[in-house]
matplotlib code that plots the C-alpha trace (Angstrom):
import matplotlib.pyplot as plt

x = [16.1, 18.1, 17.0, 19.0, 19.0, 19.5, 20.0, 18.8, 19.7, 17.4, 18.1, 15.8, 16.7, 14.3, 15.9, 15.6, 16.2, 17.1, 16.4, 18.8, 17.8, 17.9, 14.6, 14.1, 10.9, 7.5, 7.9, 11.1, 9.9, 6.7, 8.8, 10.9, 7.8, 6.3, 9.6, 9.6, 5.9, 6.6, 9.5, 7.3, 4.5, 7.1, 8.1, 11.2, 11.0, 11.9, 11.8, 11.4, 11.9, 8.5, 6.8, 8.9, 9.9, 7.0, 6.6, 9.2, 11.3, 15.0, 16.1, 19.6, 18.2, 16.2, 19.1, 21.5, 19.2, 17.8, 21.1, 22.6, 20.0, 19.7, 20.7, 20.9, 21.1, 19.6, 21.2, 18.9, 21.4, 20.5, 22.9, 22.0, 22.3, 25.8, 26.8, 25.5, 27.3, 30.7, 30.3, 33.1, 33.1, 30.3, 28.1, 25.9, 23.2, 21.4, 22.6, 26.3, 25.7, 23.9, 26.7, 29.3, 27.4, 26.9, 30.6, 31.7, 29.7, 31.3, 34.8, 34.1, 33.5, 29.7, 27.5, 25.6, 25.1, 25.3, 23.4, 23.4, 20.0, 20.5, 17.4, 18.9, 22.2, 25.5, 27.9, 28.4, 29.2, 32.7, 31.4, 29.9, 31.9, 33.0, 29.5, 27.1, 24.1, 20.3, 19.4, 16.0, 16.6, 14.2, 10.6, 9.4, 11.7, 10.6, 8.7, 11.5, 14.2, 12.1, 11.7, 15.5, 16.2, 13.6, 15.1, 18.6, 17.4, 15.7, 18.8, 17.9, 21.3, 21.4, 24.4, 25.1, 23.9, 26.3, 24.6, 21.8, 19.6, 16.0, 16.7, 14.6, 15.9, 14.1, 12.5, 10.3, 8.7, 5.2, 2.6, 4.7, 2.5, -0.5, 1.1, -0.2, 1.5, -1.2, -0.6, -1.6, -1.5, -2.8, -1.6, -4.1, -4.3, -2.5, -0.4, 2.2, -0.3, -1.1, -4.2, -3.1, -5.1, -4.7, -6.3, -9.0, -11.2, -13.4, -15.2, -12.0, -11.3, -8.6, -8.2, -8.3, -5.5, -4.2, -0.5, 0.0, 3.3, 5.5, 8.7, 10.0, 8.1, 4.5, 1.9, -0.8, -4.5, -7.3, -9.9, -12.3, -11.7, -12.4, -13.1, -13.3, -11.4, -10.1, -9.0, -9.2, -9.2, -8.9, -10.8, -9.6, -11.6, -10.2, -13.2, -12.1, -13.8, -13.5, -14.2, -14.9, -15.0, -17.7, -19.8, -20.0, -18.6, -18.6, -17.5, -15.9, -16.2, -12.9, -13.8, -16.0, -14.4, -18.0, -19.5, -21.5, -22.6, -23.0, -23.8, -24.1, -22.4, -21.9, -25.0, -25.5, -26.1, -23.1, -20.5, -17.1, -16.1, -12.8, -11.8, -12.6, -11.3, -12.3, -12.8, -9.9, -12.1, -15.7, -17.2, -17.7, -16.6, -16.6, -16.7, -16.2, -17.2, -16.3, -19.2, -18.4, -20.5, -19.6, -21.4, -20.9, -21.9, -22.0, -21.6, -22.4, -25.8, -26.1, -27.1, -26.2, -25.1, -25.3, -25.1, -24.3, -23.5, -21.0, -20.7, -23.0, -22.9, -22.1, -18.8, -17.4, -15.3, -13.3, -13.3, -9.9, -8.9, -10.4, -9.1, -10.6, -9.8, -11.2, -10.7, -12.7, -15.2, -14.6, -14.0, -11.4, -11.2, -9.4, -10.8, -8.9, -6.4, -9.2, -9.5, -12.9, -13.8, -17.3, -19.0, -19.0, -22.5, -24.3, -21.9, -22.2, -19.2, -17.4, -14.3, -13.3, -9.6, -7.8, -4.3, -3.0, -3.6, -6.0, -4.1, -4.8, -4.7, -4.9, -3.8, -4.6, -3.5, -4.0, -1.8, -3.6, -0.6, 1.4, -1.3, 0.1, -1.8, -0.2, -1.7, -0.5, -0.5, 0.8, 4.5, 4.9, 3.4, 2.8, 2.7, 0.8, 0.6, -3.1, -5.1, -7.5, -5.7, -3.1, 0.5, 2.8, 5.6, 7.4, 6.8, 8.7, 8.8, 7.0, 9.0, 6.9, 4.3, 0.8, 0.3, -1.9, -1.9, -0.1, 0.1, 1.5, 2.8, 0.7, 3.4, 3.6, 7.4, 7.2, 5.3, 4.9, 4.1, 3.0, 3.0, 3.1, 0.9, 0.8, 1.9, 5.2, 5.9, 5.1, 7.5, 7.1, 9.1, 9.5, 10.3, 10.8, 7.4, 8.8, 11.4, 10.5, 14.0, 14.2, 14.7, 14.3, 13.0, 11.4, 10.8, 11.8, 9.2, 8.9, 7.3, 5.2, 6.8, 3.8, 3.8, 3.6, 5.2, 1.8, 1.1, 4.6, 3.3, 0.8, 3.6, 3.4, 3.9, 0.3, 0.2, 2.0, 0.9, 2.4, 2.0, 0.2, 3.5, 5.2, 8.0, 7.1, 6.2, 4.6, 4.8, 2.8, 5.7, 4.0, 4.4, 5.1, 4.6, 7.9, 8.0, 10.6, 11.7, 12.7, 16.1]
y = [-10.2, -9.4, -8.5, -7.3, -9.3, -7.5, -8.4, -5.9, -5.1, -3.1, -0.2, -0.2, 3.4, 6.1, 9.1, 12.6, 14.7, 18.4, 20.3, 23.1, 25.5, 29.1, 31.1, 32.2, 32.8, 31.3, 28.5, 27.3, 27.6, 25.6, 22.9, 22.5, 22.2, 19.6, 17.7, 17.7, 16.7, 13.7, 12.6, 12.7, 10.8, 8.1, 7.8, 10.1, 12.6, 15.7, 19.1, 22.5, 25.9, 27.2, 24.5, 24.7, 28.3, 30.2, 34.0, 35.2, 32.1, 32.2, 30.8, 30.3, 28.2, 26.1, 25.5, 24.7, 22.2, 20.5, 20.0, 18.7, 15.9, 15.2, 11.8, 13.4, 17.0, 17.4, 20.4, 21.7, 23.1, 26.0, 28.6, 31.0, 28.4, 27.4, 31.0, 31.5, 28.4, 29.6, 33.3, 35.1, 35.2, 37.2, 36.7, 33.8, 33.9, 30.8, 28.4, 29.1, 28.7, 25.3, 24.0, 25.0, 23.2, 20.1, 20.1, 20.5, 17.5, 15.4, 16.6, 15.6, 12.1, 12.0, 9.7, 12.1, 12.2, 15.3, 14.7, 17.3, 17.5, 19.2, 21.4, 23.9, 24.9, 23.1, 24.1, 21.9, 23.5, 22.9, 21.2, 18.4, 18.3, 14.7, 13.5, 11.5, 13.7, 13.3, 14.9, 16.6, 19.1, 17.3, 17.6, 14.7, 12.4, 13.6, 10.5, 8.1, 10.3, 10.6, 6.8, 6.3, 8.8, 7.3, 3.8, 5.2, 7.0, 3.9, 1.9, -0.4, -1.4, -3.0, -5.2, -8.5, -11.5, -13.7, -16.9, -18.0, -19.3, -18.2, -16.5, -16.6, -17.8, -17.8, -21.2, -20.7, -18.2, -18.6, -16.6, -15.0, -16.9, -14.9, -11.8, -9.3, -7.0, -7.0, -10.6, -11.7, -15.2, -17.2, -20.6, -23.4, -24.6, -27.9, -27.7, -25.6, -25.0, -21.4, -19.7, -16.9, -14.1, -10.5, -7.9, -5.8, -3.0, -2.3, -4.5, -6.2, -9.9, -12.5, -16.2, -17.6, -20.2, -22.9, -23.6, -27.2, -27.8, -30.7, -30.1, -26.8, -27.0, -25.8, -26.9, -24.5, -25.3, -22.8, -22.9, -20.3, -18.3, -14.6, -13.9, -10.3, -10.5, -7.8, -10.1, -13.9, -16.0, -19.8, -21.6, -24.5, -26.9, -25.5, -23.4, -20.3, -17.0, -14.4, -10.8, -8.0, -5.0, -3.2, -6.1, -8.8, -12.3, -15.7, -19.0, -21.7, -25.3, -26.9, -30.2, -29.3, -25.9, -24.7, -21.5, -22.8, -19.5, -15.8, -12.9, -9.1, -7.5, -4.0, -1.9, 1.6, 2.7, 0.8, 0.6, -1.0, -4.1, -2.8, -5.8, -9.5, -12.4, -16.1, -18.1, -20.6, -23.7, -22.8, -21.8, -18.3, -15.1, -11.7, -8.5, -4.8, -1.7, 2.0, 3.0, 1.1, -2.0, -5.7, -8.6, -12.2, -14.9, -18.7, -19.7, -23.4, -22.5, -19.3, -17.5, -14.0, -14.7, -11.0, -7.6, -4.6, -0.9, 0.0, 3.8, 6.4, 6.1, 9.8, 9.3, 7.2, 4.9, 2.5, -1.1, -1.4, -4.7, -7.5, -10.5, -13.5, -14.9, -18.4, -19.6, -16.7, -16.7, -13.0, -10.7, -8.0, -4.6, -1.3, 2.2, 5.3, 3.1, 1.6, -2.2, -3.7, -7.3, -8.4, -11.8, -13.9, -15.1, -11.8, -8.9, -7.6, -5.6, -7.5, -5.3, -1.8, -1.1, 2.2, 1.3, 4.9, 8.3, 8.4, 7.8, 6.2, 2.5, -0.1, -3.7, -6.1, -9.7, -11.9, -14.9, -17.2, -19.5, -16.7, -14.3, -11.5, -8.8, -6.7, -3.3, -1.5, 2.3, 5.1, 5.2, 2.1, -1.3, -2.1, -5.6, -6.3, -9.1, -9.8, -10.8, -9.0, -5.8, -5.3, -4.6, -3.3, -5.8, -3.6, -1.2, -1.2, 1.4, 0.4, -0.3, 2.4, 4.8, 3.3, -0.4, -2.3, -5.7, -7.6, -11.4, -13.9, -17.3, -20.1, -21.1, -17.4, -17.2, -14.6, -11.4, -10.0, -6.2, -5.0, -1.2, 1.6, 3.8, 1.3, 2.8, 1.0, 2.2, -0.9, -3.0, -6.2, -6.6, -10.1, -9.9, -12.2, -12.0, -12.3, -9.5, -7.5, -8.1, -7.8, -11.0, -9.7, -6.7, -7.0, -3.9, -4.8, -5.5, -7.9, -6.4, -8.4, -9.0, -7.3, -4.2, -0.8, 2.2, 3.3, -0.1, -0.1, 2.8, 0.3, -2.1, -2.8, -5.6, -6.6, -9.6, -11.8, -15.2, -18.0, -21.7, -23.6, -25.2, -21.9, -23.1, -21.0, -17.3, -16.2, -12.5, -10.9, -8.9, -7.3, -9.6, -12.8, -14.6, -15.0, -18.1, -18.0, -20.8, -20.4, -21.8]
z = [-24.0, -20.8, -17.4, -14.4, -11.2, -7.9, -4.3, -1.7, 1.8, 4.1, 6.4, 9.4, 10.6, 9.4, 7.6, 9.0, 6.0, 6.2, 2.9, 2.2, -0.6, -1.6, -1.5, -5.1, -7.1, -6.3, -8.9, -7.3, -3.7, -4.6, -6.3, -3.1, -1.0, -3.3, -3.2, 0.6, 0.7, -1.6, 0.5, 3.7, 1.9, 1.2, 4.8, 4.8, 7.6, 5.5, 7.2, 5.6, 7.1, 5.9, 7.9, 11.0, 11.7, 13.2, 13.5, 16.0, 15.8, 15.0, 11.6, 13.0, 15.9, 13.4, 11.1, 14.0, 15.7, 12.6, 10.8, 14.1, 14.2, 10.5, 9.0, 5.6, 4.2, 0.8, -0.9, -3.7, -6.3, -8.5, -10.0, -7.3, -4.5, -5.7, -5.8, -2.2, -0.9, -2.5, -1.6, 0.3, 4.1, 5.6, 2.5, 1.3, 3.9, 5.1, 2.4, 3.1, 6.9, 6.3, 4.1, 6.7, 9.4, 7.3, 6.3, 9.9, 11.0, 8.3, 9.2, 12.8, 11.6, 12.3, 10.2, 8.1, 4.4, 2.3, -1.0, -3.8, -5.6, -9.0, -9.8, -12.3, -13.8, -14.6, -11.8, -8.8, -5.4, -4.2, -1.0, -3.0, -6.2, -5.7, -4.5, -6.4, -7.1, -7.7, -11.0, -10.9, -13.8, -16.2, -14.9, -17.1, -15.1, -11.7, -10.5, -11.6, -10.0, -6.8, -6.6, -7.0, -4.3, -1.9, -2.4, -1.7, 1.5, 2.8, 2.3, -0.6, -1.9, -5.3, -6.0, -7.8, -5.8, -3.9, -5.0, -7.4, -4.5, -5.1, -8.4, -11.5, -14.9, -18.2, -18.9, -22.0, -24.2, -25.7, -27.5, -30.3, -32.8, -31.6, -33.2, -30.7, -28.3, -25.5, -24.3, -20.8, -19.2, -16.3, -15.1, -15.0, -11.3, -10.7, -13.9, -15.7, -18.6, -19.5, -20.7, -23.0, -24.6, -25.9, -23.6, -25.2, -23.8, -26.8, -29.3, -30.6, -30.1, -30.2, -29.7, -26.2, -26.2, -23.9, -24.1, -22.8, -21.0, -21.9, -19.9, -21.1, -24.4, -25.0, -27.4, -28.5, -28.4, -29.2, -26.5, -28.0, -31.2, -31.3, -27.6, -26.2, -23.0, -20.7, -18.0, -17.4, -14.3, -14.1, -11.4, -9.2, -11.4, -14.6, -15.6, -17.4, -16.3, -19.1, -18.1, -20.5, -18.2, -20.3, -21.6, -18.9, -18.0, -19.7, -18.1, -20.4, -19.2, -18.5, -20.2, -23.2, -23.9, -24.4, -22.9, -19.9, -18.3, -19.2, -17.0, -17.4, -14.4, -15.9, -16.9, -18.3, -14.7, -13.2, -16.0, -15.9, -14.0, -12.5, -10.4, -9.9, -7.8, -7.7, -4.5, -4.3, -3.9, -4.9, -8.2, -7.0, -8.7, -7.0, -9.0, -8.1, -10.1, -10.2, -8.0, -4.8, -5.6, -5.2, -6.9, -5.9, -8.4, -8.1, -11.7, -11.2, -9.8, -11.9, -8.8, -7.4, -3.8, -3.0, -4.7, -2.5, -2.8, 0.0, -0.8, -2.2, -5.9, -6.4, -4.5, -7.3, -5.1, -7.2, -6.1, -7.8, -6.2, -4.2, -2.2, -0.5, 3.0, 2.4, 6.0, 7.4, 4.5, 3.9, 1.0, 1.5, -0.2, 0.5, -0.2, 0.8, 2.8, 4.9, 4.9, 4.8, 5.5, 4.5, 4.8, 1.7, 2.5, 2.6, 2.2, 5.8, 7.1, 9.9, 10.1, 9.1, 9.8, 8.9, 7.7, 8.0, 6.4, 3.4, 0.2, -3.2, -3.0, -5.7, -5.9, -3.1, -2.3, 0.7, 1.6, 4.0, 4.5, 6.2, 7.2, 5.0, 3.3, 0.5, -0.4, -3.4, -3.7, -5.8, -4.7, -2.5, -1.6, 2.1, 3.5, 6.8, 9.3, 9.7, 12.8, 15.1, 13.9, 11.2, 11.8, 9.2, 8.3, 5.7, 2.8, -0.5, -3.3, -6.5, -9.6, -11.3, -9.9, -9.3, -8.6, -11.0, -9.3, -6.5, -6.1, -3.7, -4.7, -3.3, -0.8, 0.3, -0.4, -3.3, -3.8, -7.4, -7.8, -11.2, -11.4, -13.9, -16.1, -19.0, -22.4, -22.1, -18.6, -16.5, -14.4, -12.4, -9.2, -7.7, -4.0, -1.0, 0.7, 4.2, 4.0, 0.9, -0.5, -4.3, -6.2, -9.8, -11.6, -15.1, -17.2, -20.8, -23.4, -26.3, -29.5, -31.8, -35.3, -37.0, -34.8, -36.4, -34.8, -33.5, -31.9, -30.3, -28.1, -26.5, -25.4, -21.7, -19.2, -18.6, -16.3, -13.8, -12.7, -10.4, -11.0, -8.2, -7.1, -7.1, -9.4, -12.4, -13.1, -16.3, -17.4, -20.2, -21.8, -24.7, -27.7, -25.7, -22.4, -20.7, -18.4, -15.6, -13.3, -9.6, -8.7]

ax = plt.figure().add_subplot(projection="3d")
ax.plot(x, y, z, "-o")
ax.set_aspect("equal")
plt.show()
């Protein structure tokens, strides 16, 4: 298995993007508007004539002023647009005028980019024949092409690294003997041991195993046979909290390996545990469901600390991710891009902070050592400096659309972003937590030897975990757990 390693530099200047296109049929014009809207949602200041030119305004004035101040001109190429750009003098209309203005700026030596965006056809306009183009002709590849263009416009430059400092190299591979392609793993705190299981969401089951580290070698021990586990967390004392999102939670004792506690969090009225987080030092588990409810459970005392509904049930607000600020004794969650802090003792809201325009958010991680908060969304992950208010440190595009989880290493040096729609489409991006620079991208999968063609469709990167000392990272890569060492 091979993975690419990338270094990345960041451009701090925002991009003002002028979109040049030919008005055609409604379907084409609507596609251009969606394209411009998606760029704006990703932080690119794209402008479009139908938004800017009011009744009575001059199209010529609009084109002249906006192209003069644009950092980039995106030329949407169709057969008709190319014909217009290359038409004889006195013909071609707005598209020809825009291409002439853009070309004039470039001839004058101004720093402006002219990027062809292929939408339809095969012919390239003469103005951009030697330019690298963005290919949007296949609608099934739209999101991936959009992400590539956004990264380029923001100045993320991928190139081979100058040195190996901070890189990740493969250290070990475990779990193949479990013969399953849904493997996930969590490090046991204070060690390099791994708890490994096969994720299930129905009534299936698999062994819950501990792979005990001895240098770079691992020895397998079965902790519990035939366990139904969607997700697993390992507490500071080694207790294993096993979550089945439809059935409830069991806690396995670290020493005896026996089940010490059980609780039913989901009910017919409140189905699906969609998120959970453990307190870093106390035997406390926090659960969120699909109806805006949080349940806090002390499993040593077998006591519900509090159970609270934060939104009307009919609104179906997903508690898709939770985090804990142990120093402030607060639970953090984000709904519609608004951050809530609630007291761990009673669930009362102590802070409600809008992080920007409403948008889908999923994946949340808090790093107390550096005061950083990572919030995952559909197209990008944003990292904030925390305090009385929250200040954006940086935002980075997701490796795939829709974050599933984000995690900081204990020392706060690394940020892991797991994103994608599953079904073989996930990626894990490991970034420098201070700057957002890419350290390594993982997207390849490892099939199980017993997989059928049907089961291969379920392959997906399913988990990412950091060891307590931050030296190792474990990824659930389908049919194995890949263990990587920081250098």
